Structures are given as structure tokens and as C-alpha cells.
FITORPA-174748 format. One record per residue (C-alpha): residue number from 1; residue in one letter; chain; x, y, z. Coordinates in Angstrom, 1 decimal. Layout:
BEGIN
NUM / A / A / X / Y / Z
...
//
This chain:
BEGIN
1 / M / A / 74.2 / 126.8 / 42.8
2 / R / A / 77.2 / 124.5 / 43.0
3 / Y / A / 77.7 / 121.7 / 45.5
4 / I / A / 81.4 / 121.4 / 46.6
5 / L / A / 81.8 / 117.9 / 48.0
6 / L / A / 84.9 / 117.7 / 50.4
7 / P / A / 86.5 / 114.4 / 51.3
8 / G / A / 88.0 / 113.4 / 54.6
9 / A / A / 91.4 / 112.0 / 55.4
10 / G / A / 93.2 / 110.7 / 52.4
11 / G / A / 91.7 / 113.4 / 50.2
12 / A / A / 89.9 / 111.1 / 47.7
13 / G / A / 86.9 / 112.8 / 46.1
14 / Y / A / 85.9 / 109.4 / 45.0
15 / V / A / 84.0 / 109.0 / 48.3
16 / W / A / 81.5 / 111.4 / 46.9
17 / H / A / 81.2 / 110.1 / 43.3
18 / R / A / 77.9 / 108.4 / 43.7
19 / V / A / 76.3 / 111.4 / 45.4
20 / A / A / 77.8 / 113.7 / 42.7
21 / E / A / 76.4 / 111.5 / 39.9
22 / Q / A / 72.9 / 111.5 / 41.5
23 / L / A / 72.9 / 115.3 / 42.0
24 / S / A / 74.0 / 115.7 / 38.4
25 / A / A / 71.3 / 113.4 / 37.2
26 / R / A / 68.8 / 115.8 / 38.8
27 / G / A / 70.2 / 118.7 / 36.9
28 / L / A / 72.3 / 120.0 / 39.8
29 / D / A / 75.9 / 121.2 / 39.6
30 / A / A / 78.1 / 119.1 / 41.9
31 / V / A / 81.9 / 118.7 / 42.1
32 / A / A / 83.7 / 116.1 / 44.2
33 / V / A / 87.0 / 117.7 / 45.2
34 / D / A / 90.3 / 115.8 / 45.4
35 / F / A / 92.9 / 117.0 / 47.9
36 / E / A / 96.6 / 116.5 / 47.1
37 / T / A / 97.9 / 115.0 / 50.3
38 / G / A / 101.4 / 114.3 / 51.8
39 / D / A / 104.1 / 116.6 / 53.0
40 / G / A / 103.7 / 120.2 / 52.2
41 / H / A / 99.9 / 120.0 / 51.9
42 / A / A / 97.7 / 121.1 / 54.8
43 / L / A / 94.7 / 123.3 / 55.4
44 / A / A / 95.8 / 126.1 / 53.1
45 / E / A / 96.2 / 123.8 / 50.1
46 / Y / A / 93.0 / 121.9 / 50.8
47 / T / A / 91.1 / 125.2 / 51.1
48 / A / A / 92.6 / 126.4 / 47.9
49 / A / A / 91.4 / 123.2 / 46.2
50 / A / A / 87.9 / 123.8 / 47.5
51 / V / A / 87.8 / 127.4 / 46.3
52 / A / A / 89.1 / 126.4 / 42.9
53 / A / A / 86.3 / 123.9 / 42.6
54 / A / A / 83.8 / 126.6 / 43.1
55 / D / A / 85.1 / 128.1 / 39.9
56 / G / A / 83.5 / 131.5 / 40.5
57 / A / A / 80.0 / 130.2 / 41.4
58 / D / A / 78.0 / 132.8 / 43.1
59 / D / A / 76.0 / 130.3 / 45.3
60 / V / A / 77.9 / 127.5 / 47.0
61 / V / A / 76.8 / 124.6 / 49.2
62 / I / A / 79.7 / 123.1 / 51.0
63 / V / A / 79.3 / 119.4 / 51.9
64 / A / A / 82.1 / 117.9 / 54.1
65 / Q / A / 82.9 / 114.3 / 55.0
66 / S / A / 84.9 / 113.4 / 58.1
67 / M / A / 88.1 / 115.5 / 58.4
68 / G / A / 86.8 / 117.7 / 55.5
69 / G / A / 85.0 / 119.6 / 58.2
70 / F / A / 88.2 / 121.5 / 58.9
71 / T / A / 88.5 / 122.5 / 55.3
72 / A / A / 84.9 / 123.5 / 55.2
73 / A / A / 85.5 / 125.9 / 58.1
74 / L / A / 88.1 / 127.9 / 56.1
75 / A / A / 86.4 / 127.6 / 52.7
76 / A / A / 83.2 / 129.0 / 54.2
77 / Q / A / 85.0 / 132.2 / 55.0
78 / V / A / 85.8 / 133.0 / 51.4
79 / L / A / 83.1 / 131.4 / 49.3
80 / P / A / 79.6 / 132.7 / 48.8
81 / V / A / 78.1 / 129.9 / 50.9
82 / S / A / 74.3 / 129.5 / 51.2
83 / R / A / 74.4 / 126.3 / 53.2
84 / I / A / 76.8 / 123.9 / 54.9
85 / V / A / 76.3 / 120.2 / 55.2
86 / F / A / 78.3 / 117.8 / 57.4
87 / L / A / 78.3 / 114.0 / 56.8
88 / N / A / 80.0 / 111.9 / 59.6
89 / A / A / 82.2 / 115.0 / 60.0
90 / M / A / 84.7 / 116.4 / 62.4
91 / I / A / 83.1 / 119.8 / 63.3
92 / P / A / 85.8 / 122.1 / 64.6
93 / V / A / 85.6 / 125.2 / 66.8
94 / P / A / 87.8 / 128.2 / 66.1
95 / G / A / 91.5 / 127.5 / 66.8
96 / E / A / 91.1 / 123.7 / 67.1
97 / S / A / 93.4 / 121.2 / 65.3
98 / A / A / 92.4 / 118.0 / 63.8
99 / E / A / 94.6 / 116.1 / 66.3
100 / G / A / 93.1 / 118.0 / 69.2
101 / W / A / 89.5 / 117.5 / 68.1
102 / W / A / 89.4 / 113.8 / 69.3
103 / E / A / 90.0 / 114.5 / 72.9
104 / A / A / 88.0 / 117.7 / 73.0
105 / V / A / 84.8 / 116.0 / 71.9
106 / G / A / 85.3 / 112.9 / 73.9
107 / H / A / 85.7 / 110.6 / 71.0
108 / G / A / 87.7 / 107.8 / 72.6
109 / P / A / 85.2 / 107.0 / 75.4
110 / A / A / 82.2 / 107.3 / 73.0
111 / M / A / 83.8 / 104.9 / 70.5
112 / R / A / 84.8 / 102.5 / 73.3
113 / E / A / 81.2 / 102.5 / 74.7
114 / N / A / 79.8 / 101.9 / 71.3
115 / D / A / 82.2 / 99.0 / 70.5
116 / I / A / 81.3 / 97.3 / 73.8
117 / A / A / 77.5 / 97.8 / 73.2
118 / E / A / 77.9 / 96.2 / 69.7
119 / G / A / 80.0 / 93.3 / 70.9
120 / R / A / 83.4 / 94.4 / 69.5
121 / D / A / 86.6 / 94.3 / 71.5
122 / P / A / 87.5 / 98.0 / 72.2
123 / D / A / 91.2 / 97.1 / 72.9
124 / A / A / 91.7 / 95.1 / 69.6
125 / E / A / 94.0 / 96.5 / 66.9
126 / F / A / 92.3 / 99.0 / 64.7
127 / D / A / 90.8 / 97.2 / 61.6
128 / L / A / 90.2 / 99.4 / 58.6
129 / D / A / 87.6 / 96.9 / 57.1
130 / L / A / 85.7 / 96.7 / 60.4
131 / Y / A / 85.4 / 100.5 / 60.9
132 / F / A / 85.4 / 101.9 / 57.4
133 / L / A / 84.5 / 99.4 / 54.7
134 / H / A / 82.1 / 96.9 / 56.4
135 / D / A / 79.0 / 98.0 / 54.5
136 / L / A / 80.5 / 99.0 / 51.1
137 / P / A / 79.7 / 97.1 / 47.9
138 / Q / A / 82.7 / 95.2 / 46.6
139 / E / A / 83.0 / 97.5 / 43.6
140 / E / A / 83.3 / 100.5 / 45.9
141 / R / A / 85.9 / 98.8 / 48.0
142 / D / A / 87.9 / 98.2 / 44.8
143 / G / A / 87.4 / 101.7 / 43.6
144 / L / A / 88.7 / 103.1 / 46.9
145 / E / A / 91.8 / 100.9 / 46.7
146 / Q / A / 92.6 / 102.5 / 43.3
147 / Q / A / 92.5 / 106.0 / 44.9
148 / E / A / 95.2 / 105.3 / 47.5
149 / G / A / 97.7 / 108.1 / 47.7
150 / E / A / 100.0 / 109.8 / 50.3
151 / P / A / 98.7 / 110.0 / 53.9
152 / D / A / 97.7 / 113.4 / 55.1
153 / S / A / 100.7 / 115.3 / 56.4
154 / A / A / 101.5 / 115.7 / 60.1
155 / E / A / 101.0 / 119.4 / 59.6
156 / M / A / 97.4 / 118.9 / 58.5
157 / F / A / 96.6 / 117.2 / 61.8
158 / A / A / 98.6 / 119.7 / 64.0
159 / E / A / 97.6 / 123.0 / 62.3
160 / A / A / 95.1 / 125.1 / 64.2
161 / C / A / 91.9 / 125.8 / 62.2
162 / D / A / 92.0 / 129.6 / 62.3
163 / F / A / 88.5 / 130.8 / 61.5
164 / P / A / 86.2 / 133.3 / 63.3
165 / G / A / 83.1 / 131.0 / 63.4
166 / W / A / 80.5 / 129.4 / 61.1
167 / P / A / 78.7 / 131.8 / 58.8
168 / D / A / 75.0 / 132.5 / 59.5
169 / V / A / 73.6 / 130.1 / 56.9
170 / P / A / 71.5 / 126.9 / 57.3
171 / I / A / 73.6 / 123.9 / 58.5
172 / T / A / 72.6 / 120.3 / 58.1
173 / V / A / 74.3 / 117.5 / 60.0
174 / I / A / 73.9 / 113.9 / 58.6
175 / V / A / 75.1 / 110.9 / 60.5
176 / G / A / 75.4 / 107.3 / 59.5
177 / E / A / 73.4 / 105.2 / 61.9
178 / D / A / 76.1 / 102.4 / 61.7
179 / D / A / 79.2 / 104.6 / 61.7
180 / R / A / 81.6 / 102.6 / 63.9
181 / L / A / 84.3 / 105.3 / 63.9
182 / F / A / 82.0 / 108.2 / 64.8
183 / P / A / 79.0 / 106.5 / 66.5
184 / A / A / 75.7 / 108.2 / 65.7
185 / A / A / 74.8 / 109.1 / 69.2
186 / F / A / 78.2 / 110.7 / 69.7
187 / Q / A / 77.8 / 112.7 / 66.5
188 / E / A / 74.4 / 113.9 / 67.5
189 / R / A / 75.8 / 115.2 / 70.8
190 / V / A / 78.6 / 117.0 / 69.1
191 / A / A / 76.2 / 118.6 / 66.6
192 / R / A / 74.0 / 119.9 / 69.5
193 / E / A / 76.9 / 121.1 / 71.5
194 / R / A / 78.8 / 122.8 / 68.7
195 / L / A / 76.2 / 123.9 / 66.3
196 / G / A / 72.9 / 123.8 / 68.3
197 / V / A / 71.3 / 121.6 / 65.6
198 / D / A / 69.8 / 118.1 / 65.6
199 / A / A / 71.3 / 115.6 / 63.2
200 / H / A / 69.6 / 113.5 / 60.6
201 / R / A / 70.3 / 109.7 / 60.6
202 / V / A / 70.8 / 107.8 / 57.4
203 / P / A / 71.6 / 104.2 / 56.7
204 / G / A / 75.3 / 103.3 / 56.5
205 / G / A / 78.7 / 103.6 / 58.2
206 / H / A / 81.4 / 106.2 / 58.0
207 / L / A / 81.5 / 106.1 / 54.2
208 / A / A / 77.7 / 106.2 / 53.8
209 / A / A / 78.0 / 108.3 / 50.7
210 / L / A / 79.3 / 105.2 / 48.9
211 / A / A / 77.0 / 102.7 / 50.5
212 / H / A / 73.7 / 104.7 / 50.6
213 / P / A / 73.9 / 107.8 / 48.5
214 / E / A / 70.1 / 108.1 / 47.8
215 / Q / A / 69.2 / 109.1 / 51.3
216 / I / A / 72.0 / 111.6 / 51.5
217 / V / A / 71.0 / 113.2 / 48.2
218 / E / A / 67.5 / 113.7 / 49.4
219 / L / A / 68.9 / 115.8 / 52.3
220 / L / A / 71.1 / 117.8 / 50.0
221 / L / A / 68.4 / 118.9 / 47.6
222 / P / A / 67.4 / 122.5 / 47.5
223 / G / A / 65.0 / 123.0 / 50.4
224 / G / A / 66.4 / 120.1 / 52.2
225 / R / A / 66.0 / 119.9 / 55.9
226 / T / A / 68.5 / 121.7 / 58.2
227 / A / A / 67.4 / 120.4 / 61.6
228 / E / A / 64.6 / 118.1 / 62.9
//
């Protein structure tokens, strides 16, 4: 069995490095995938990278962070997938684009409500540190800065995710209880509406795999829970 760990926007497999290291330390096979971003690179290229990372494995667990959920949808159609795991992920429906997902799931109102509840100004300019990096150790912040590459292409956001549906395999949804970009209650609702599963909460924000990998690894282990 091989774990294929898919990153979100920006394509940096680094977001999974602590999880991959802990899985490997337990004798499990895990690969953190890097996506080449920028113009000319969209879902087809990201999916090809995911398939290449499987390297012929006959049992694959796809684990997707954030926008990696769109790549997971396509990779799951061609890989011998035994399980799918989402972490703070965008979970698409067939034919949906990444740019269309936000309105379709009601992200804006959910994030605004969460900001107000937690005392943040919902109309303030978006702050990367406030919404992405707030709970990361300094060494992980520094590591992320070194991974900075080209932004994802406009095509990646506009392209429809053309897949027939999720395969009939166990699906686990993990949400960071302090995710300020995708609030936990919002993610739990989307998981129920789109997959019919209950999510598992873990400590941490949107990049929980860098801040609190231990709890995530426990949910990824063979026999890990699918729904509560």
C-alpha cells in the first residue's frame, strides 16, 4: 500500500513532509507529491504527477489537502484506490471547477460568520499569516517560504473537474478545528452534503499537517476510521 499525499494551491508537497516522515517511521510507504504550477499546468498535469507518484503500486490511498481534492477526484479514476482521505479539502462534485466551488458550497458566508464569531474583521484585507500560518512552528514557516514557486494557473481554477463520481471505497474527512479559511463547521456540513460522512476534527488550522501531524497520522493508519 502506498500513500499518495496531494498538496493544495501552490503545489508544494512540503506541506505533507511531517506526515510522510511519520508514516515512513511506522514502516509505511508514503510519497508527498509536488505539482509543477504556473501557466500550462492544470488538472491533467497534476493528475499525471499523482499517478506517477504511485509508481505502479497495486493499492493506493489518496490523501488530499485543500485544492488537492480536485486532483484526487481524477487520480481516483485511474489508480487502484482502496481509500480516500481529505484534509481541510475542497471536495468537488462532477463537472465543478475550483473557482466555482466557493460559491456552490457557500464558503463566503460561512467564513464571514466564523470571522465575526472569533472577533476578526470579515472586511479586512486578506492576511496570509492570519489564515494560513498562525499556528505553524517558525521552522515550518521558514520551510514553506523556501518552497514558493509559480502561482497556480488561471486554467487550473477555471477547468471543470470531469469525473463520474467518487469510487466506492472508504472515505475519511479530517478538518482542522482552528481552520480559519475553511471553518470546521463549514467543512463538516460540506462532508455530509457531498459525501454523506461525518468529519473528524483534529487540532490545527488550514495547514494542520505541518502543525499537528501526529493526530492526522493516527487517522491515516490502516484500519483508520472513516466516519464517526
